[in-house]
C-alpha positions as CSV (number, residue, x, y, z in Angstrom):
1,M,0.0,0.0,0.0
2,Y,1.2,3.5,-0.9
3,K,1.6,5.8,2.0
4,I,1.0,9.6,1.5
5,T,3.2,11.9,3.5
6,W,1.8,15.3,3.9
7,T,4.3,18.1,4.0
8,L,3.7,21.8,4.1
9,P,4.9,22.4,0.5
10,K,2.6,19.6,-0.8
11,V,-0.4,21.2,1.0
12,I,0.5,24.6,-0.4
13,Y,0.9,23.4,-3.9
14,G,-2.3,21.4,-3.7
15,V,-4.4,24.3,-2.4
16,G,-2.8,26.6,-4.8
17,G,-3.5,24.3,-7.7
18,A,-7.1,23.9,-6.6
19,I,-7.5,27.7,-6.5
20,A,-5.8,28.1,-9.8
21,S,-8.1,25.6,-11.4
22,L,-11.1,27.4,-10.1
23,T,-9.9,30.8,-11.2
24,N,-8.8,29.7,-14.7
25,D,-11.0,32.1,-16.6
26,I,-11.1,34.9,-14.1
27,Q,-7.4,35.2,-13.3
28,S,-7.1,38.7,-14.6
29,A,-9.9,39.8,-12.2
30,V,-8.2,38.1,-9.3
31,V,-4.8,39.7,-10.1
32,G,-6.4,43.1,-10.6
33,L,-8.1,42.9,-7.2
34,L,-4.9,41.9,-5.5
35,I,-3.0,44.8,-7.2
36,C,-5.7,47.2,-6.1
37,M,-5.6,45.9,-2.5
38,T,-1.8,46.1,-2.4
39,A,-1.8,49.7,-3.7
40,D,-4.5,50.6,-1.1
41,T,-2.5,49.1,1.7
42,V,0.7,50.8,0.7
43,L,-1.0,54.2,0.2
44,G,-2.8,53.8,3.5
45,L,0.5,53.3,5.3
46,I,1.9,56.3,3.6
47,A,-1.2,58.4,4.3
48,A,-1.5,57.6,8.0
49,P,0.9,60.3,9.2
50,Y,-0.9,62.9,7.1
51,R,-4.1,62.0,8.9
52,Q,-2.3,62.2,12.3
53,Q,-2.8,58.4,12.8
54,R,-0.2,55.9,14.0
55,R,0.8,52.9,11.9
56,T,0.3,49.8,14.0
57,S,0.5,46.1,13.4
58,T,-3.2,45.8,14.3
59,D,-4.0,47.9,11.2
60,L,-1.9,45.6,9.0
61,R,-3.7,42.6,10.5
62,K,-6.9,43.8,9.0
63,V,-5.5,43.4,5.5
64,V,-5.4,39.6,5.6
65,P,-9.0,39.0,6.6
66,K,-10.1,41.6,4.0
67,M,-8.1,39.8,1.3
68,I,-9.6,36.4,2.4
69,T,-13.1,37.8,2.4
70,Y,-12.9,39.5,-1.0
71,L,-11.3,36.5,-2.7
72,S,-13.7,34.0,-1.0
73,A,-16.7,36.1,-2.1
74,G,-15.5,36.3,-5.7
75,L,-14.5,32.6,-5.9
76,L,-17.9,31.6,-4.4
77,A,-19.7,33.6,-6.9
78,H,-17.7,32.1,-9.7
79,V,-18.2,28.5,-8.4
80,C,-21.9,29.1,-7.9
81,E,-22.1,30.3,-11.5
82,I,-20.4,27.2,-12.8
83,M,-22.1,24.7,-10.6
84,V,-25.6,26.1,-10.1
85,F,-26.6,27.6,-13.4
86,P,-27.3,25.5,-16.5
87,S,-24.6,24.9,-19.0
88,W,-26.0,27.3,-21.5
89,A,-25.8,30.2,-18.9
90,S,-22.6,29.1,-17.2
91,G,-19.7,31.5,-18.0
92,S,-21.9,34.0,-19.8
93,L,-23.0,35.9,-16.6
94,E,-19.5,36.3,-15.2
95,L,-20.7,36.7,-11.7
96,G,-17.1,36.2,-10.3
97,R,-15.8,38.9,-12.5
98,I,-18.6,41.2,-11.4
99,V,-17.9,40.6,-7.7
100,F,-14.1,41.1,-8.2
101,S,-14.7,44.3,-10.1
102,F,-17.0,45.6,-7.4
103,F,-14.4,45.0,-4.7
104,A,-11.6,46.5,-6.9
105,G,-13.8,49.6,-7.3
106,I,-14.0,49.9,-3.6
107,E,-10.2,49.7,-3.3
108,V,-9.7,52.2,-6.1
109,M,-11.9,54.7,-4.4
110,S,-9.9,54.2,-1.2
111,C,-6.7,54.8,-3.1
112,F,-8.1,58.1,-4.4
113,E,-8.9,59.1,-0.8
114,N,-5.4,58.1,0.4
115,L,-3.8,60.1,-2.5
116,K,-5.9,63.1,-1.5
117,D,-4.6,62.9,2.0
118,I,-1.0,62.5,0.9
119,T,-0.9,65.2,-1.8
120,G,-3.6,67.5,-0.6
121,F,-4.8,68.0,-4.2
122,R,-8.5,68.6,-4.5
123,A,-8.5,66.8,-7.9
124,F,-8.7,63.5,-5.9
125,D,-11.8,64.8,-4.2
126,Y,-13.4,65.3,-7.6
127,L,-12.2,61.9,-8.8
128,T,-13.7,60.2,-5.7
129,L,-17.0,62.1,-6.1
130,N,-17.1,61.4,-9.8
131,F,-16.3,57.7,-9.2
132,K,-19.1,57.4,-6.6
133,K,-21.6,59.1,-8.9
134,H,-20.6,56.9,-11.8
135,I,-21.0,53.8,-9.7
136,E,-24.4,55.0,-8.4
137,D,-25.6,55.7,-11.9
138,K,-24.5,52.3,-13.2
139,I,-25.7,50.2,-10.2
140,G,-28.7,52.3,-9.3
141,L,-27.9,52.7,-5.6
């Protein structure tokens, strides 16, 4: 009988392979969201002193659950689309891409707010307000 030995690299490769297989057709949305989240985190760290806030490790700890939540929601939407909807509708709705785009929009808006605090330019206020208005017009909220 063959005995399987589980090591940490095998588990990481297995989980990574499973996630990669699920995100095969929405990889650009996943990468885009991760880039937006990274930019927001870096800009938030830079903007903290301009807001008279301290940078603490507890603030950085909030990033990991946020990443897990956003990625889980997007992957669940994608898996639900593939598994629940009939084959003729599967892949045409792109629910995962919509969810990832929504979360990326939230992160971009946060980047604009951070850039406004860093630079003090009012142009970022206008960008933020215009971005919110554009989203409200598109979504209807």
